[in-house]
N, C-alpha and C positions, 0 to 999 in steps of 0.2 A: 637420492643417499644410495651409496655403495655397498653393501654388506657384505664383501668381500673381501673391503677394506682393513686393515690392519686396525689390532684394538685401540691404539693410541688416536690415530686418525676419525674414527667411528666414535669415540669417546667423543673428541672435536669438533665434527660436525653437530653433532647433537644438541653441542650448546648453547645452538640456535634457538632454540625452544624453549628456554629457560628467560630468555629476554626479548625483548621488544627493539625491535631496529633502531626505532625513532626516539628511546632513550638511554644514555648513557649508563656507564657503572653506579654514578651519584647519584641517579633519579632525574639527570638533567636532560632539557629537549633538545637533540640531533635534529636541527632545522634538514630539511629534506631539501634537493634541487636535482631534481632530475633530468635528465638529457635532455634535449630536443625531439621528441620521436618524430619519425617517418617508416615508410612502408606500405606494403598492400594491405593490411589489418586496418593502420591510423585511417589510410583512404576511405575503406569502410566503417568505422569510426564516425568518419564527420559528416558521411553520406545519412550517417543513423541517426547522430545526433542533430543532424538539419532538422530532420523527419521531428524525430520526438520532443526537440525544443520548440518546433512551428506549434505545435499541435498544443503542450503546455502551454506556451503563454498566447494562441490564441484559441483556448480550448474556455473559456470564460465569454468567447463573444460568439461560440457557436453553439443555435440553436436548433430543440429540435420540436416542431409544433409548435415554438411561442416559447419554448423552456429552453435552461440552460441546458449542455450536456451532462453538468454534472456540477452539483453545487452540497457543500458541506455545513449547511446552517448549524451550527450546534448550539448556535446560542436561542434561536425561534424554534430550535427541533426539528425542524426540516432539512430533509434531504432529497434532490435530485438526481436520479441517476438516467442516464440516456434517455433523460422528456419525463421519465418518470417519476411521483412524488413520495416521499414515503414519511409517514408519519409517525410518532414512539409505538402508537400502535401497532405499528410493525417492524417492532424489534426483531422479534423472531425472524421477521426475514431479513433483516440488515445480520443480525447474527449470522444467519446460514451463509448468507454472500461471503461474510470476513472468511467466516471458516472455510468453504469453496476454496478461497484466492486463496490463504495460508496452505491447502493441503497440494497446491497446484503448485504454489510457491516449493512445496517442497518436494514433489515429484523432479519439479524441475531442476530441482538444485541435487538430486539425488543423481540423476541423468547428467545434468550437464555443467554440477557445480555450479560456481559465484560470474557464470556469466551476466549473470542479470545485475549484477556489482560494477562490471566495468561494461556492457552495452547501454545498458537501462536507466538505471540508478541515476535518478536530476542530481546526490549530490555529488560522483561521478562526473556527468556532462559539465555541469556548470563549472566545476573546479579543473578538470581536465582541459574541455574543450574550450571553454570562453574564459574563464577567469589565470589560469595560466600561459592560454596562446597570447592575451594580452601582457602578461609579465616577461612574454615572449619577447614582443615585438618592442618593448617598451625599454627590459632592460637587456634584454639578448639572452643568449643561450647559459648553461650552469656553470661557468668558468665564471661568465663574464659578471654574474649575479653574482658569485662569492664574492669577485673582488673589489666590485660595487659596496656589497656593505662592509669592506672587511675599508674602504678605502673611508680618508676623512669627509669629513660635510664640504662640499664645495658645491659651486651653483652648478655643476652638472647633476651630483647625487641629491640636494634640493629640485631640481626639475624633476629629475625622472620620477624618484620615491612621489611626488606630490598629485603630479601625471598622473601616475597607478592609483593610488589613492583613490584620489580623484572620480578613476572611470568606474574603480572597483563600487566604489561609494554610490555611484548613478545605475551600476547595472545590480546591486541590491536592493535599491529603492525600487526597480522596475520589480524586480521580482516579488518582494512582498508586496509592492500590490496589486500582483497577480494571485497570489498567496492570499489575499483579504477578498477577492473577486471570489473566488474557488468558498469564501466563507460566507460571504453578505449578498454575494450579487456584482455585476458590474452596475447599477446603478444604482445602488446605495454606496459602492466605491466613489463611483463619479462625483457623488454631492456631498464626501465627504473631502473627495480634492478641491471643489467647487467652492465651498465653503472654508467660513473662519475655522481656525480649530477650538476656538470658545464654542461654536453651534454644535460640536461633535465630539466634543473632547475625549469619551471614549474609541469611536473610529482612530481620530486621528491617533493617540498611544498607542492605537496597536498595531497601526503600519509604522510606527517610531521603532516600534518594541521589535516587529520584522526584519524592520531594516538592521537594525543594530544586532540582528543573532545571526543575519545574513552574511553584515559585513564582516563580523567576528569569524564566522566560519572559514570564506571562503579568503580572508586577506591574514590570518594567523593561525587559527587551529587546525583546516586542513585537513590531512590525510587524518588527521587525530578523530577525527569523528567514525570514520571505517575502520580505525583500529581499537579506541576505547571504550568509545560512546554504542557504535551501532551494534546488537548482538548474534546480527549475521555470519559470523566470521566464524566465530564460537559458536554456533549453531552447525559447523561445515561437519566437527570431528562427529557429533554424532548420524547427520545424516548424509555425508561421503563415504563414499566405500569403495574397492579397490576397481571396480568398475565404470565407475564417476569419471565423463571427461571432463578433464580440467588443464591446463596449461601447466604443458609438465615435461624436464628435461632428461633428452633419454642419457642416461647412466650408462648402459651400455655402448651404446656408437660412443659418448662424449671419452668418457675413461680411459685410462687416466689422462688428466687433464697437463699439455707441455705446448710451453713456447716454440714459434717456427723459428728451426736457428737457418740462416743463413748462409749459404754456402759452408756448410758443415755436417757430417753427418751426423744423423739420429744414431744416439748412445743406446737408445732403450726405445722401445715401437709405444708411439700414446695416442691416445682417443682426436678424436674430433674437435673436440674442446681446446684449443690455445688461450684458456684461462683471460680474457681480453679485460673483462668484468663489462663488457657494455650491455649485458642484461643487466646488470647491479644499476649501473649508469642511470639508466632508463628509467628504472622502476620507481614508481612515484612512490610509495611505499618503502624502499630502500633497503627491501631486503635482494636475497641471493635466492633464484627459485632453484639455484642447482639443488639448494639443499633440501628439492621435494617440498610436498604444499603447505601450505602456512595461513596461517587465522588472518595476517595481512594481506594475503595475495589479492587483488580483486579482478583478477583473470580480465585484465585491457591489452596483452598481447603487445605490451610496448619491448618487451624481451623476445619474443619471439620478429618481429620485425629487425630487432637489431642485430641478433645473432645469424637471423637469413642474409644481409645484409653481409656479414663478416667470412659465411660460409661460401657466397658465392666469390666474395675476394680472394678465397685462399683453395678456390674449388674444389667444394664439397657441396656434398649433396644438402637443398636447403633443410628445415624440418629439427632441427638438433632439439631446438625446445618448438613444443608446437602443441595443438590440442589433442590430448591422447589419454590415455588410464592407466593404471600402475602397469594392469595386468598383458595390458596391450603392447605396454615398453617391454614387459617382461618375458611374458611366453606368446606377442603377435598373436595372442584373442582378443577381441571387439567382443562386448557383450553388453549390448545396452537392455534388451527382455530381461534382468533377472526378477525372482520371487520378488526384493521385494517392490521393484518396479511396477511387477503386474498386481501384487497388494494395492499399494498407493491409488493404481490406475481404475481398482474396482470399487477401492474407497469413493473417488475423486468423479466416478461417472454414477454412482451413486446420488453423492452429494448433490451434483449436477439436474440429475433427474428430480431429485424431491424439491432441489429449489426450482427447478422450470414448473414443476405439477404446481406448487405456491405461487407461483406469479401467475402463470394461469387460471386459476381459481381465485385470484385475491379479487373481494368487491373493492367499488369506487365508494361505497359507504358504510363507515362501523356501527352500530346503531348500539346503545348499552339500555336497557330496560330491571330497573331497581328498585323493590318498594321502597315510596315516601319515611326516612326512618321513624318508630316511631308510633304508625300507623298498624290496626289490624287488617278489618274488613268493618262495614256496614250494609247493614241489611234496611233496603228502601221499603216504599209501601204498597209496591207491587210485586213483593215476592221475589227482587233480586239480590243476590250478596254480589258487594263492588268491593271492589282493591284499587287504590290509589298507586299510581307511578312515576315517577321521574325517569325519563326519558331521554334522550343524549343521542342525537348522530354527528359524526365528525365527516365531513366531505373530503376525498383524497382526492377529488380531480380539480381542473382548473375550470371548472364554470357553475352557475347555481343549476341547484336539484330538485325541483318540486318531485316528491316523495310521497307516497299513500299506507298506511298500516292495515291490514288486515287479517282478522283472525281465521288463522287456515287448521284450525284444531282444538278445541272440542267445537261440533256446530254450535252448541246452543250458545257460546261464550260471546259477547258481543264488545266489539272497542271502542271508545269515544273520545273524544280530547274535548274541558269540558269550555274552551274558546272557540270551538268550531273553525278558526283559522287555518290554511292549508300550510301544507309542509314545503316550505321553500328554505331548503338549507345550502348558505354560502359559500360561493366557492373557497377552496382550501382554506374552512371557517368548521365553525360547530354552531350546533341550534342546539341548546337547551328548553323542554315545552314539559307540559305534565299531559295522564292520559287515564284514564279509567277503564280497567273489565270488568264486566257484569255477566255472572251467570245465575240462573234461576235457582232457587234457594231448594226445589225439589231433584235438582241435577248436580248437587253435589253430593260423593258418598265420601269423605275422608276431609280430614282438617287441611292436607297440603296437598294440591293439587298441582298439574304442567298444562301451561295452553303454551301453543305455539301459533308465533306472532308471525306474516310475511311484511317485509319492508318492498313496496313496489314502484319503478320510476318508469312512468309513463305505461302503464301498464301490465311491465315485465319484471318479474317476481327474481330480487337479486339478492336476498340476505331473508333469513330465516331464524328466529329468534326464540330463543326454551324461555318460559318466564314461570316462575313461582305462583302460585295464587290461593291466599288461604283463607277458608270459609269454615264454618260448623261444622262437626262431625251432627250427621241427622241420621245414622244406622250404626246400628251396635250389635256385636256377635252375640249371640244368645248362651248364656252360661249352660250347662248344663251342671243341676243339682244331683 
């Protein structure tokens, strides 16, 4: 945006903020035919895409100590992250992990803009680096695609369209199965594939739905997922600052725009931008980056490569469109450590420290001890007061755990299980049992006492639990008359 322009032209340039590039004045979809990208950044994106998609598609098969790298089983409320299992009892840890991740994304956006969207987001990687590549291979570049869509149905058109959509559908099936493997695990996903749909109707329905969703997004919905559905673009208005590094057009160097006039003397001095509009033609969301940062821009760098290629052809230095900030272009000053960035860094370090502490001190077993509903206390023949408790053990590990419960304090309290059986909690499972706490009646001085129980694994204390003990009042305060 050039602030020194005339008021009419400035007002004209501002109009782009009132509309979306992929929707016309009547509200109809404007189909985007981006020109095939090429160049330095595009080659880098290919390398990054190969690495990230390999990790994404191979993730379900990667294990750590026999456990999946990532499993988000919402159905069984079981989550495995980097080989560590988390259960509903660890909800606080999961919530803290998500909050930490979001703060990191916010910090990353404040400093580097939407580089995540262009380089790492699965939606962009699959759309631009997989499905769009297949489309270029089968139907040709942007102009070829326009002509093919406008042409009547011929055998060539039917073959190309059918081939493209069959391939799209096949890749969507692969993506759907990968997502299902992240949700229920590779073994269960493989079982759904091998067996008849009638034997696992829910699993088959899920795979069918995932396939349709992915096919619909990549075959038809496309960039609208980023522009309309994803809230990240709208968050830019809140998160980005004038010091954020984004894909930016150097208006000081490029303006005023002007066509190259061969064999003619330039009547007026023009900037480096020759208004070839290649930056617009390669944009997968159909915007003009020269209008400034927009919510549709995913920082894919296609416009940078296109502009650099033009600059080389007209003997101008590259970088008319580049990674830069508003202040860097206007004032020539690059500032990454701003007060806002420092604030986010402090918050992120605090969250990471708190999360690390909780992960390191996390117990492998979670024990819940509650009094049996409807019971008070019992007095036996040898002078003990007894309370009955329901005890629940949750094993967060992948091995059976033999446990033992002992009274830590007070010293006079006794814990016992009526069945006398050893406590063995199954791997990734739960064990419910009952237990008694007994305290000599003459040692009870109040109606409600606190007893501390220790949970031991092979003689090692792994958890300490506070339990309420109810008994009769055996002492009374003297009332002065």
